[in-house]
DSSP file (Angstrom, degrees, kcal/mol; ACC not computed):
  #  RESIDUE AA STRUCTURE BP1 BP2  ACC     N-H-->O    O-->H-N    N-H-->O    O-->H-N    TCO  KAPPA ALPHA  PHI   PSI    X-CA   Y-CA   Z-CA
    1    1 A M              0   0    0      0, 0.0     2,-0.1     0, 0.0     0, 0.0   0.000 360.0 360.0 360.0 142.6   21.4   18.1    8.1
    2    2 A T        -     0   0    0      2,-0.2   126,-0.2     1,-0.1   127,-0.1  -0.431 360.0-121.9 -84.3 160.7   21.1   15.0   10.3
    3    3 A A  S    S+     0   0    0    124,-0.5     2,-0.1    -2,-0.1   125,-0.1   0.750  92.2  68.4 -75.4 -24.5   24.0   13.3   12.0
    4    4 A D  S    S-     0   0    0    123,-0.9    -2,-0.2     1,-0.1   122,-0.1  -0.476  72.6-141.8 -92.0 168.7   23.3    9.9   10.3
    5    5 A K        +     0   0    0     -2,-0.1     2,-0.2     2,-0.0    -1,-0.1  -0.044  48.2 143.5-116.9  29.9   23.7    9.1    6.7
    6    6 A L        -     0   0    0    119,-0.1     2,-0.1     1,-0.1    -2,-0.1  -0.460  43.7-131.9 -76.7 141.4   20.6    6.9    6.3
    7    7 A S     >  -     0   0    0     -2,-0.2     4,-2.4     1,-0.1     5,-0.2  -0.383  26.9-105.7 -82.4 167.0   18.6    7.0    3.1
    8    8 A N  H  > S+     0   0    0      1,-0.2     4,-2.7     2,-0.2     5,-0.2   0.883 122.7  53.8 -59.9 -37.9   14.9    7.3    2.9
    9    9 A N  H  > S+     0   0    0      2,-0.2     4,-2.2     1,-0.2    -1,-0.2   0.897 108.3  48.9 -65.0 -39.7   14.7    3.6    2.0
   10   10 A Q  H  > S+     0   0    0      2,-0.2     4,-2.2     1,-0.2    -2,-0.2   0.923 113.2  46.9 -65.1 -44.0   16.8    2.6    5.0
   11   11 A L  H  X S+     0   0    0     -4,-2.4     4,-2.5     2,-0.2    -2,-0.2   0.914 111.0  51.8 -63.3 -42.7   14.6    4.7    7.3
   12   12 A R  H  X S+     0   0    0     -4,-2.7     4,-2.2     1,-0.2    -1,-0.2   0.916 109.4  50.2 -60.1 -43.7   11.4    3.3    5.8
   13   13 A T  H  X S+     0   0    0     -4,-2.2     4,-2.3     2,-0.2     5,-0.2   0.918 110.1  50.2 -61.3 -44.6   12.7   -0.3    6.3
   14   14 A I  H  X S+     0   0    0     -4,-2.2     4,-2.0     1,-0.2    -2,-0.2   0.937 113.3  45.8 -58.4 -47.5   13.5    0.4   10.0
   15   15 A L  H  < S+     0   0    0     -4,-2.5    -1,-0.2     1,-0.2    -2,-0.2   0.820 114.8  47.3 -68.4 -31.5   10.0    1.9   10.5
   16   16 A E  H  < S+     0   0    0     -4,-2.2    -1,-0.2    -5,-0.2    -2,-0.2   0.829 115.5  44.2 -78.2 -31.8    8.3   -1.0    8.8
   17   17 A E  H  < S+     0   0    0     -4,-2.3     2,-0.4    -5,-0.2    -2,-0.2   0.797  97.3  79.5 -86.2 -29.4   10.2   -3.8   10.5
   18   18 A A     <  +     0   0    0     -4,-2.0     3,-0.1    -5,-0.2    58,-0.1  -0.633  42.2 160.1 -81.1 133.8   10.1   -2.4   14.1
   19   19 A S        +     0   0    0     -2,-0.4    28,-3.6     1,-0.2     2,-0.5   0.573  63.0  56.4-122.6 -21.8    6.9   -3.1   15.9
   20   20 A T  E     -a   47   0A   0     55,-0.2    57,-2.1    26,-0.2    58,-1.8  -0.958  64.8-177.6-119.3 118.6    7.9   -2.7   19.6
   21   21 A I  E     -ab  48  78A   0     26,-3.2    28,-2.9    -2,-0.5     2,-0.6  -0.958  17.5-153.4-122.2 122.3    9.5    0.6   20.6
   22   22 A A  E     -ab  49  79A   0     56,-2.9    58,-3.0    -2,-0.5     2,-0.8  -0.841  15.0-155.7 -89.5 122.0   10.8    1.4   24.1
   23   23 A I  E >   -ab  50  80A   0     26,-2.2    28,-2.3    -2,-0.6     3,-1.2  -0.873   4.9-153.5-105.3 107.8   10.7    5.2   24.5
   24   24 A V  E 3  S+ab  51  81A   0     56,-2.5    58,-2.8    -2,-0.8    28,-0.2  -0.681  81.3  18.7 -84.1 123.0   13.2    6.3   27.1
   25   25 A G  T 3  S+     0   0    0     26,-3.3     2,-0.3    -2,-0.5    -1,-0.2   0.595  80.8 168.6  93.2  14.0   12.1    9.6   28.8
   26   26 A L    <   -     0   0    0     -3,-1.2    -1,-0.3    25,-0.6     2,-0.2  -0.449  24.3-145.1 -63.4 123.4    8.5    9.3   27.8
   27   27 A S        -     0   0    0     -2,-0.3    -1,-0.1     2,-0.2     5,-0.1  -0.611  15.8-141.9 -91.8 150.0    6.6   11.9   29.7
   28   28 A G  S    S+     0   0    0     -2,-0.2     2,-0.6    30,-0.1    31,-0.1   0.437  76.2 102.1 -85.2  -1.3    3.1   11.5   31.1
   29   29 A N    >   -     0   0    0      1,-0.1     3,-1.9    29,-0.0     6,-0.4  -0.760  69.2-145.3 -88.0 122.1    2.4   15.2   30.2
   30   30 A W  T 3  S+     0   0    0     -2,-0.6    -1,-0.1     1,-0.3     6,-0.1   0.712  95.0  59.1 -61.6 -22.2    0.3   15.5   27.0
   31   31 A F  T 3  S+     0   0    0      4,-0.1    -1,-0.3     5,-0.0    -3,-0.0   0.476  83.4  99.5 -89.4  -1.1    2.1   18.6   25.9
   32   32 A R  S <> S-     0   0    0     -3,-1.9     4,-2.0     1,-0.1     3,-0.5  -0.621  79.1-125.4 -84.7 144.7    5.6   17.1   25.8
   33   33 A P  H  > S+     0   0    0      0, 0.0     4,-2.6     0, 0.0     5,-0.2   0.851 109.7  57.1 -56.8 -36.4    7.1   16.0   22.5
   34   34 A S  H  > S+     0   0    0      1,-0.2     4,-2.4     2,-0.2     5,-0.2   0.899 107.4  47.6 -63.4 -39.5    7.7   12.5   23.8
   35   35 A Y  H  > S+     0   0    0     -3,-0.5     4,-2.8    -6,-0.4     5,-0.2   0.928 112.2  49.2 -65.3 -45.8    4.0   12.0   24.7
   36   36 A F  H  X S+     0   0    0     -4,-2.0     4,-2.1     1,-0.2    -2,-0.2   0.910 113.2  46.9 -60.7 -44.1    2.9   13.3   21.3
   37   37 A A  H  X S+     0   0    0     -4,-2.6     4,-2.5     2,-0.2    -1,-0.2   0.919 113.0  48.8 -64.8 -44.1    5.3   11.0   19.4
   38   38 A A  H  X S+     0   0    0     -4,-2.4     4,-2.7     2,-0.2     5,-0.2   0.912 110.3  50.9 -63.3 -42.9    4.3    8.0   21.5
   39   39 A K  H  X S+     0   0    0     -4,-2.8     4,-2.4     1,-0.2    -1,-0.2   0.920 110.8  49.7 -59.9 -44.4    0.6    8.7   21.0
   40   40 A Y  H  X S+     0   0    0     -4,-2.1     4,-1.0    -5,-0.2    -2,-0.2   0.929 111.4  48.5 -59.5 -46.9    1.2    8.9   17.2
   41   41 A L  H ><>S+     0   0    0     -4,-2.5     5,-2.3     1,-0.2     3,-0.6   0.907 111.2  49.6 -63.7 -41.9    3.1    5.6   17.2
   42   42 A L  H ><5S+     0   0    0     -4,-2.7     3,-1.7     1,-0.2    -1,-0.2   0.919 109.0  52.9 -60.5 -43.0    0.4    3.9   19.3
   43   43 A D  H 3<5S+     0   0    0     -4,-2.4    -1,-0.2     1,-0.3    -2,-0.2   0.701 107.3  53.7 -65.6 -19.2   -2.3    5.2   16.8
   44   44 A H  T <<5S-     0   0    0     -4,-1.0    -1,-0.3    -3,-0.6    -2,-0.2   0.110 126.3 -95.1-106.0  20.5   -0.2    3.8   14.0
   45   45 A G  T < 5S+     0   0    0     -3,-1.7    -3,-0.2     1,-0.3     2,-0.2   0.488  77.1 136.7  89.8   4.8   -0.1    0.2   15.4
   46   46 A Y      < -     0   0    0     -5,-2.3     2,-0.6    -6,-0.2    -1,-0.3  -0.546  55.9-123.2 -82.3 151.2    3.3    0.2   17.2
   47   47 A N  E     -a   20   0A   0    -28,-3.6   -26,-3.2    -2,-0.2     2,-0.5  -0.860  32.0-159.8 -88.5 121.0    3.7   -1.4   20.6
   48   48 A V  E     -a   21   0A   0     -2,-0.6   -26,-0.2   -28,-0.2   -28,-0.0  -0.905  10.9-166.8-110.0 129.1    5.1    1.4   22.8
   49   49 A I  E     -a   22   0A   0    -28,-2.9   -26,-2.2    -2,-0.5     2,-0.2  -0.939  17.2-142.1-115.2 108.7    6.9    0.7   26.1
   50   50 A P  E     -a   23   0A   0      0, 0.0    14,-2.5     0, 0.0     2,-0.5  -0.463  12.9-166.2 -70.0 138.6    7.4    3.7   28.3
   51   51 A V  E     +ac  24  64A   0    -28,-2.3   -26,-3.3    12,-0.2   -25,-0.6  -0.920  36.9 118.8-128.2 105.2   10.7    4.0   30.1
   52   52 A N    >   -     0   0    0     12,-1.9     3,-1.6    -2,-0.5    14,-0.2  -0.799  52.2-145.7-166.5 119.5   10.7    6.6   32.9
   53   53 A P  T 3  S+     0   0    0      0, 0.0    13,-0.1     0, 0.0    10,-0.0   0.597  95.1  69.4 -67.4  -8.1   11.2    6.0   36.6
   54   54 A N  T 3  S+     0   0    0     11,-0.1     2,-0.3     2,-0.0   -27,-0.0   0.524  98.2  51.3 -87.6  -5.4    8.8    8.9   37.4
   55   55 A Y    <   -     0   0    0     -3,-1.6    -3,-0.2     1,-0.1     3,-0.1  -0.939  52.1-161.2-133.1 152.2    5.7    7.0   36.2
   56   56 A E  S    S+     0   0    0      1,-0.4     7,-2.5    -2,-0.3     2,-0.3   0.665  89.2  12.1 -95.5 -25.5    3.9    3.7   36.7
   57   57 A E  E     -F   62   0B   0      5,-0.3     2,-0.4     7,-0.0    -1,-0.4  -0.990  58.8-175.2-153.3 140.6    1.9    4.1   33.6
   58   58 A V  E >  S-F   61   0B   0      3,-2.2     3,-2.1    -2,-0.3   -30,-0.1  -0.990  78.8  -6.9-138.7 131.8    1.8    6.4   30.5
   59   59 A L  T 3  S-     0   0    0     -2,-0.4     3,-0.1     1,-0.3    -1,-0.1   0.820 129.1 -57.7  54.6  34.1   -0.8    6.3   27.8
   60   60 A G  T 3  S+     0   0    0      1,-0.3     2,-0.4     3,-0.0    -1,-0.3   0.547 114.4 116.4  77.6   6.6   -2.3    3.2   29.4
   61   61 A E  E <  S-F   58   0B   0     -3,-2.1    -3,-2.2     1,-0.0    -1,-0.3  -0.858  75.2-103.3-109.8 143.4    1.0    1.3   29.1
   62   62 A V  E     -F   57   0B   0     -2,-0.4     2,-0.4    -5,-0.2    -5,-0.3  -0.425  37.6-141.3 -61.9 132.8    3.1    0.0   32.0
   63   63 A C        -     0   0    0     -7,-2.5   -12,-0.2    -2,-0.1    -1,-0.1  -0.848  11.1-153.0-103.1 134.1    6.1    2.2   32.5
   64   64 A Y  B     -c   51   0A   0    -14,-2.5   -12,-1.9    -2,-0.4    -9,-0.1  -0.792  17.0-135.0-106.8 148.2    9.4    0.7   33.4
   65   65 A P  S    S+     0   0    0      0, 0.0     2,-0.3     0, 0.0   -14,-0.1   0.717  85.9   2.3 -74.5 -19.7   12.2    2.5   35.3
   66   66 A S  S >  S-     0   0    0    -14,-0.2     3,-0.5     1,-0.1     4,-0.4  -0.967  74.8-104.4-156.4 166.4   15.0    1.4   32.9
   67   67 A L  G >  S+     0   0    0     -2,-0.3     3,-1.4     1,-0.2    -1,-0.1   0.887 119.6  56.7 -63.6 -38.5   15.5   -0.6   29.7
   68   68 A E  G 3  S+     0   0    0      1,-0.3    -1,-0.2    -3,-0.1     4,-0.1   0.730  98.4  62.3 -66.5 -20.9   16.8   -3.6   31.7
   69   69 A A  G <  S+     0   0    0     -3,-0.5    -1,-0.3     2,-0.1    -2,-0.2   0.609  79.2 102.6 -80.5 -11.3   13.6   -3.7   33.7
   70   70 A I  S <  S-     0   0    0     -3,-1.4     6,-0.1    -4,-0.4     5,-0.1  -0.582  85.7-110.1 -73.1 127.5   11.5   -4.4   30.6
   71   71 A P    >   -     0   0    0      0, 0.0     3,-2.1     0, 0.0     4,-0.3  -0.347  21.3-131.2 -58.2 134.7   10.6   -8.1   30.5
   72   72 A S  G >  S+     0   0    0      1,-0.3     3,-1.6     2,-0.2     4,-0.1   0.766 102.1  69.8 -62.2 -25.9   12.6   -9.8   27.7
   73   73 A D  G 3  S+     0   0    0      1,-0.3    -1,-0.3     2,-0.1    -3,-0.0   0.624  84.1  71.4 -69.9  -9.7    9.4  -11.5   26.3
   74   74 A L  G <  S-     0   0    0     -3,-2.1    -1,-0.3     2,-0.0    -2,-0.2   0.679  96.2-143.2 -77.9 -16.7    8.2   -8.0   25.2
   75   75 A G    <   -     0   0    0     -3,-1.6     2,-0.3    -4,-0.3   -55,-0.2   0.948   9.1-150.0  60.8  60.1   10.8   -8.1   22.5
   76   76 A V        +     0   0    0     22,-0.2    -1,-0.2     1,-0.2   -55,-0.2  -0.455  22.3 173.1 -63.4 122.5   12.0   -4.5   22.3
   77   77 A E        +     0   0    0    -57,-2.1    24,-2.4    -2,-0.3    25,-2.0   0.739  64.5  30.6-100.6 -31.1   13.2   -3.9   18.7
   78   78 A M  E     -bd  21 102A   0    -58,-1.8   -56,-2.9    23,-0.2     2,-0.5  -0.988  60.1-155.5-132.9 140.1   13.8   -0.2   18.9
   79   79 A V  E     -bd  22 103A   0     23,-2.4    25,-3.4    -2,-0.4     2,-0.5  -0.974  13.9-164.3-112.5 118.9   15.0    2.1   21.6
   80   80 A D  E     -bd  23 104A   0    -58,-3.0   -56,-2.5    -2,-0.5     2,-0.6  -0.917  11.4-146.6-107.1 121.4   13.9    5.7   21.1
   81   81 A V  E     +bd  24 105A   0     23,-3.1    25,-1.7    -2,-0.5     2,-0.3  -0.809  28.4 169.0-104.5 114.8   15.8    8.2   23.2
   82   82 A F        +     0   0    0    -58,-2.8     2,-0.3    -2,-0.6   -48,-0.1  -0.609  52.6 102.8-110.4  64.2   14.2   11.4   24.6
   83   83 A Q  S    S-     0   0    0     -2,-0.3    23,-0.1    23,-0.0    -2,-0.1  -0.870  80.8 -77.2-138.3 168.9   17.0   12.3   27.0
   84   84 A R    >>  -     0   0    0     -2,-0.3     3,-1.6     1,-0.1     4,-0.7  -0.354  46.8-111.1 -65.9 151.2   19.9   14.6   27.2
   85   85 A P  G >4 S+     0   0    0      0, 0.0     3,-0.9     0, 0.0    29,-0.1   0.811 115.2  65.4 -54.7 -31.9   23.0   13.7   25.1
   86   86 A E  G 34 S+     0   0    0      1,-0.2     4,-0.4     2,-0.2    23,-0.0   0.796 101.5  49.7 -62.9 -27.2   25.0   12.9   28.3
   87   87 A A  G <> S+     0   0    0     -3,-1.6     4,-1.7     1,-0.2    -1,-0.2   0.653  90.4  84.6 -82.9 -16.2   22.6   10.0   29.1
   88   88 A A  H <X S+     0   0    0     -3,-0.9     4,-2.5    -4,-0.7     5,-0.2   0.857  81.1  55.9 -62.7 -42.2   22.8    8.5   25.6
   89   89 A P  H  > S+     0   0    0      0, 0.0     4,-2.1     0, 0.0    -1,-0.2   0.931 110.5  45.4 -58.9 -44.1   26.0    6.4   26.0
   90   90 A K  H  > S+     0   0    0     -4,-0.4     4,-2.1     1,-0.2    -2,-0.2   0.888 113.3  51.0 -64.3 -37.3   24.7    4.5   29.0
   91   91 A L  H  X S+     0   0    0     -4,-1.7     4,-2.6     2,-0.2    -1,-0.2   0.859 106.7  54.2 -68.1 -34.6   21.4    4.0   27.2
   92   92 A A  H  X S+     0   0    0     -4,-2.5     4,-2.2     2,-0.2    -2,-0.2   0.919 108.0  50.0 -63.8 -42.9   23.2    2.7   24.1
   93   93 A E  H  X S+     0   0    0     -4,-2.1     4,-2.3     1,-0.2    -2,-0.2   0.916 112.3  47.7 -59.6 -43.0   24.9    0.1   26.4
   94   94 A S  H  X S+     0   0    0     -4,-2.1     4,-2.3     2,-0.2    -2,-0.2   0.894 108.9  53.6 -65.4 -40.6   21.5   -0.9   27.8
   95   95 A A  H  X>S+     0   0    0     -4,-2.6     5,-2.2     1,-0.2     4,-0.5   0.899 111.2  45.9 -62.4 -40.7   20.0   -1.1   24.3
   96   96 A V  H ><5S+     0   0    0     -4,-2.2     3,-1.1     1,-0.2    -1,-0.2   0.928 111.4  53.7 -64.1 -45.1   22.7   -3.5   23.2
   97   97 A K  H 3<5S+     0   0    0     -4,-2.3    -2,-0.2     1,-0.3    -1,-0.2   0.859 108.9  46.9 -60.3 -39.1   22.3   -5.5   26.5
   98   98 A I  H 3<5S-     0   0    0     -4,-2.3    -1,-0.3    -5,-0.1    -2,-0.2   0.517 116.4-111.8 -86.0  -2.7   18.5   -6.0   26.0
   99   99 A G  T <<5 +     0   0    0     -3,-1.1    -3,-0.2    -4,-0.5    -2,-0.1   0.759  53.9 166.9  84.0  25.1   19.0   -7.1   22.3
  100  100 A A      < -     0   0    0     -5,-2.2   -23,-0.2    -6,-0.2   -22,-0.2  -0.276  29.7-150.7 -65.4 160.9   17.4   -4.2   20.5
  101  101 A K  S    S+     0   0    0    -24,-2.4    23,-2.8     1,-0.2     2,-0.4   0.687  76.7  40.3-103.2 -27.3   17.9   -3.9   16.8
  102  102 A V  E     -de  78 124A   0    -25,-2.0   -23,-2.4    21,-0.2     2,-0.5  -0.978  57.6-162.5-130.9 137.3   17.7   -0.1   16.4
  103  103 A F  E     -de  79 125A   0     21,-2.9    23,-2.3    -2,-0.4     2,-0.6  -0.970  17.9-169.1-118.2 113.0   19.0    2.8   18.6
  104  104 A W  E     -de  80 126A   0    -25,-3.4   -23,-3.1    -2,-0.5     2,-0.6  -0.910   8.3-161.8-113.5 118.2   17.2    6.0   17.7
  105  105 A L  E     -de  81 127A   0     21,-3.4    24,-1.7    -2,-0.6    23,-0.6  -0.874  22.7-130.2 -99.2 123.7   18.3    9.4   19.0
  106  106 A Q    >   -     0   0    0    -25,-1.7     3,-2.4    -2,-0.6    22,-0.6  -0.029  45.3 -58.1 -66.1 171.3   15.7   12.1   18.8
  107  107 A L  T 3  S+     0   0    0      1,-0.3    -1,-0.2    21,-0.3    22,-0.1  -0.244 127.0  12.2 -50.3 129.9   16.2   15.6   17.4
  108  108 A G  T 3  S+     0   0    0      1,-0.2     2,-1.2    -3,-0.1    -1,-0.3   0.335  92.8 117.6  83.2  -7.6   19.0   17.4   19.2
  109  109 A V    <   +     0   0    0     -3,-2.4    19,-0.6   -28,-0.1     2,-0.5  -0.740  39.9 167.9 -94.6  90.4   20.3   14.3   21.0
  110  110 A L        +     0   0    0     -2,-1.2     2,-0.3    17,-0.1   -22,-0.1  -0.914   7.1 153.4-110.8 122.7   23.8   14.1   19.5
  111  111 A S     >  -     0   0    0     -2,-0.5     4,-2.1     1,-0.1     5,-0.2  -0.810  24.2-170.0-151.9 104.6   26.3   11.7   21.0
  112  112 A D  H  > S+     0   0    0     -2,-0.3     4,-2.5     1,-0.2     5,-0.2   0.880  92.9  53.1 -61.9 -38.2   29.2   10.3   19.0
  113  113 A S  H  > S+     0   0    0      2,-0.2     4,-2.5     1,-0.2    -1,-0.2   0.893 108.5  49.3 -67.6 -37.6   30.1    7.9   21.9
  114  114 A A  H  > S+     0   0    0      2,-0.2     4,-2.5     1,-0.2     5,-0.2   0.909 111.3  50.1 -65.3 -40.8   26.5    6.6   22.1
  115  115 A V  H  X S+     0   0    0     -4,-2.1     4,-2.8     2,-0.2     5,-0.2   0.932 111.6  48.5 -61.7 -45.8   26.5    6.0   18.3
  116  116 A D  H  X S+     0   0    0     -4,-2.5     4,-2.7     2,-0.2     5,-0.2   0.922 112.0  48.6 -60.8 -45.5   29.8    4.2   18.5
  117  117 A I  H  X S+     0   0    0     -4,-2.5     4,-1.3     2,-0.2    -1,-0.2   0.931 114.5  45.3 -60.8 -46.6   28.6    2.0   21.4
  118  118 A A  H  <>S+     0   0    0     -4,-2.5     5,-2.7     2,-0.2    -2,-0.2   0.924 114.9  47.0 -65.5 -44.8   25.4    1.1   19.6
  119  119 A E  H ><5S+     0   0    0     -4,-2.8     3,-1.7     1,-0.2    -2,-0.2   0.913 110.9  51.2 -64.9 -42.0   27.1    0.4   16.3
  120  120 A Q  H 3<5S+     0   0    0     -4,-2.7    -1,-0.2     1,-0.3    -2,-0.2   0.790 107.1  56.0 -64.6 -26.1   29.8   -1.7   17.9
  121  121 A G  T 3<5S-     0   0    0     -4,-1.3    -1,-0.3    -5,-0.2    -2,-0.2   0.398 124.9-104.6 -85.2   2.6   27.0   -3.7   19.6
  122  122 A G  T < 5S+     0   0    0     -3,-1.7     2,-0.3     1,-0.3    -3,-0.2   0.590  73.8 139.2  89.1  11.5   25.4   -4.4   16.2
  123  123 A L      < -     0   0    0     -5,-2.7     2,-0.3    -6,-0.2    -1,-0.3  -0.639  55.9-121.4 -90.9 147.3   22.5   -1.9   16.3
  124  124 A E  E     -e  102   0A   0    -23,-2.8   -21,-2.9    -2,-0.3     2,-0.5  -0.692  35.0-147.1 -76.2 136.7   21.3    0.2   13.5
  125  125 A V  E     -e  103   0A   0     -2,-0.3     2,-0.5   -23,-0.2   -21,-0.2  -0.939  20.1-174.9-119.4 130.0   21.6    3.8   14.6
  126  126 A V  E     -e  104   0A   0    -23,-2.3   -21,-3.4    -2,-0.5     2,-0.4  -0.983  18.0-169.2-116.5 130.1   19.3    6.7   13.7
  127  127 A S  E     +e  105   0A   0     -2,-0.5  -123,-0.9   -23,-0.2  -124,-0.5  -0.965  55.1   3.4-131.7 138.8   20.5   10.1   15.0
  128  128 A D  S    S+     0   0    0    -23,-0.6     2,-0.3   -22,-0.6   -21,-0.3   0.874  98.0 111.2  62.4  42.3   19.0   13.6   15.3
  129  129 A R        -     0   0    0    -24,-1.7     2,-0.5    -3,-0.2    -1,-0.2  -0.963  65.0-124.2-139.4 156.4   15.6   12.6   13.8
  130  130 A C     >  -     0   0    0     -2,-0.3     4,-2.7   -24,-0.2     5,-0.2  -0.898  10.8-147.0-103.4 128.2   12.1   12.3   15.2
  131  131 A V  H  > S+     0   0    0     -2,-0.5     4,-2.7     1,-0.2     5,-0.2   0.909 100.2  50.1 -58.5 -43.9   10.4    8.9   14.8
  132  132 A K  H  > S+     0   0    0      2,-0.2     4,-2.5     1,-0.2     5,-0.2   0.928 112.5  45.7 -62.9 -46.5    7.0   10.6   14.4
  133  133 A I  H  > S+     0   0    0      1,-0.2     4,-2.6     2,-0.2    -2,-0.2   0.927 115.1  46.7 -63.5 -45.5    8.2   13.0   11.8
  134  134 A E  H  X S+     0   0    0     -4,-2.7     4,-2.5     2,-0.2     5,-0.3   0.893 112.7  49.8 -66.7 -39.0   10.0   10.3    9.8
  135  135 A H  H  X S+     0   0    0     -4,-2.7     4,-3.1    -5,-0.2     5,-0.2   0.951 113.8  45.2 -62.4 -48.4    7.1    7.9    9.9
  136  136 A A  H  X S+     0   0    0     -4,-2.5     4,-0.8    -5,-0.2     6,-0.5   0.894 116.1  47.0 -62.6 -40.0    4.7   10.6    8.8
  137  137 A R  H  < S+     0   0    0     -4,-2.6    -1,-0.2    -5,-0.2    -2,-0.2   0.888 125.4  27.4 -68.9 -40.6    7.1   11.7    6.0
  138  138 A L  H  < S+     0   0    0     -4,-2.5    -2,-0.2    -5,-0.2    -3,-0.2   0.730 131.3  31.0 -98.7 -25.3    7.9    8.3    4.7
  139  139 A L  H  < S-     0   0    0     -4,-3.1    -3,-0.2     1,-0.3    -2,-0.1   0.243 111.4 -98.6-122.3  12.7    4.8    6.1    5.5
  140  140 A G  S  < S+     0   0    0     -4,-0.8    -1,-0.3    -5,-0.2    -2,-0.2  -0.099  79.2 107.6  94.8 166.0    1.9    8.6    5.3
  141  141 A G        +     0   0    0      1,-0.3     2,-0.5    -4,-0.1    -5,-0.1   0.557  52.7 119.3 102.8  10.7    0.0   10.6    7.9
  142  142 A L        +     0   0    0     -6,-0.5    -1,-0.3    -7,-0.1     2,-0.2  -0.937  31.0 164.5-114.0 126.2    1.4   14.0    7.2
  143  143 A N    >   -     0   0    0     -2,-0.5     3,-1.5     4,-0.2     5,-0.1  -0.491  59.1 -64.1-120.2-164.8   -0.8   16.9    6.1
  144  144 A L  T 3  S+     0   0    0      1,-0.3    -2,-0.0    -2,-0.2     0, 0.0   0.823 136.7  35.9 -52.0 -37.5   -0.4   20.7    6.0
  145  145 A L  T 3  S-     0   0    0      2,-0.3    -1,-0.3     0, 0.0     3,-0.1   0.395 118.3-104.2-100.7   2.1   -0.1   20.9    9.8
  146  146 A G  S <  S+     0   0    0     -3,-1.5     2,-0.3     1,-0.3    -2,-0.1   0.642  89.8  96.4  85.3  14.4    1.8   17.7   10.3
  147  147 A I  S    S-     0   0    0    -11,-0.0     2,-0.6     0, 0.0    -1,-0.3  -0.917  74.2-117.4-132.5 160.1   -1.1   15.8   11.7
  148  148 A T        -     0   0    0     -2,-0.3    -6,-0.1     1,-0.1   -12,-0.0  -0.869  23.9-179.4 -97.7 124.2   -3.7   13.4   10.3
  149  149 A T        -     0   0    0     -2,-0.6    -1,-0.1     2,-0.2     3,-0.1   0.696  26.3-143.8 -94.6 -20.8   -7.2   14.7   10.5
  150  150 A N        +     0   0    0      1,-0.2     2,-0.5     0, 0.0    -2,-0.1   0.728  62.0 122.0  59.8  23.7   -9.0   11.7    9.0
  151  151 A V        -     0   0    0      2,-0.1     2,-0.7     0, 0.0    -1,-0.2  -0.974  48.7-161.1-118.5 125.6  -11.4   14.1    7.3
  152  152 A I        +     0   0    0     -2,-0.5     2,-0.3    -3,-0.1     3,-0.0  -0.924  36.5 130.7-106.9 114.8  -11.8   14.2    3.6
  153  153 A S        -     0   0    0     -2,-0.7    -2,-0.1     1,-0.1     0, 0.0  -0.979  54.1-147.3-162.3 146.9  -13.3   17.5    2.5
  154  154 A A  S    S+     0   0    0     -2,-0.3     2,-0.4     2,-0.1    -1,-0.1   0.522  77.8  98.3 -90.6  -8.4  -12.8   20.3    0.0
  155  155 A K  S    S-     0   0    0     -3,-0.0    -2,-0.0     1,-0.0     0, 0.0  -0.668  74.8-131.2 -84.3 128.8  -14.3   22.8    2.5
  156  156 A R        -     0   0    0     -2,-0.4     5,-0.1     1,-0.1    -2,-0.1  -0.574  23.7-114.9 -77.3 138.3  -11.7   24.7    4.5
  157  157 A P    >>  -     0   0    0      0, 0.0     3,-1.8     0, 0.0     4,-0.6  -0.397  27.1-113.0 -67.9 153.3  -12.2   24.8    8.2
  158  158 A K  G >4 S+     0   0    0      1,-0.3     3,-0.9     2,-0.2    -2,-0.1   0.835 116.0  58.2 -57.1 -35.6  -13.0   28.3    9.6
  159  159 A W  G 34 S+     0   0    0      1,-0.2    -1,-0.3     3,-0.0    -3,-0.0   0.651 105.9  50.4 -72.4 -12.6   -9.7   28.4   11.5
  160  160 A L  G <4 S+     0   0    0     -3,-1.8     2,-0.3     2,-0.0    -1,-0.2   0.511  83.7 107.4-100.8  -7.0   -7.8   28.0    8.2
  161  161 A V    <<        0   0    0     -3,-0.9    -3,-0.0    -4,-0.6     0, 0.0  -0.550 360.0 360.0 -76.0 132.8   -9.6   30.7    6.3
  162  162 A Y              0   0    0     -2,-0.3    -1,-0.1     0, 0.0    -4,-0.0   0.443 360.0 360.0 -86.8 360.0   -7.4   33.8    5.7
């Protein structure tokens, strides 16, 4: 069970209304979950703003060292957190400060204090969920393996034959 109590309709609305997502902790390594999620979001038309002081660029996008370093004209609507729970309260404060509308804590990132800070700051909070999984589940793009192949065929690929 997830830490939030949002309905599928509420999640769908959040995903449909947000177009610019700052991903805190986005890694430049293709095998990391944050990279995979960001790539998926870019492929589905979202503006992704990487936030990680260890990179200058990720996925062809300028990477910022902090949420406050993002130029305000980029209009961050959602902050997606790929960080340890201990970092979440400070990130919630930053999300409120930059005027985000949604504060999204990824799977396993549970922080009651971060949720309280974000909610008191007027942000919608999604907790213990993956943006990529929820998008695929609610707005399409999920197949047997959790990826979109863009191939329509009745023929099974050789690797799927039992």
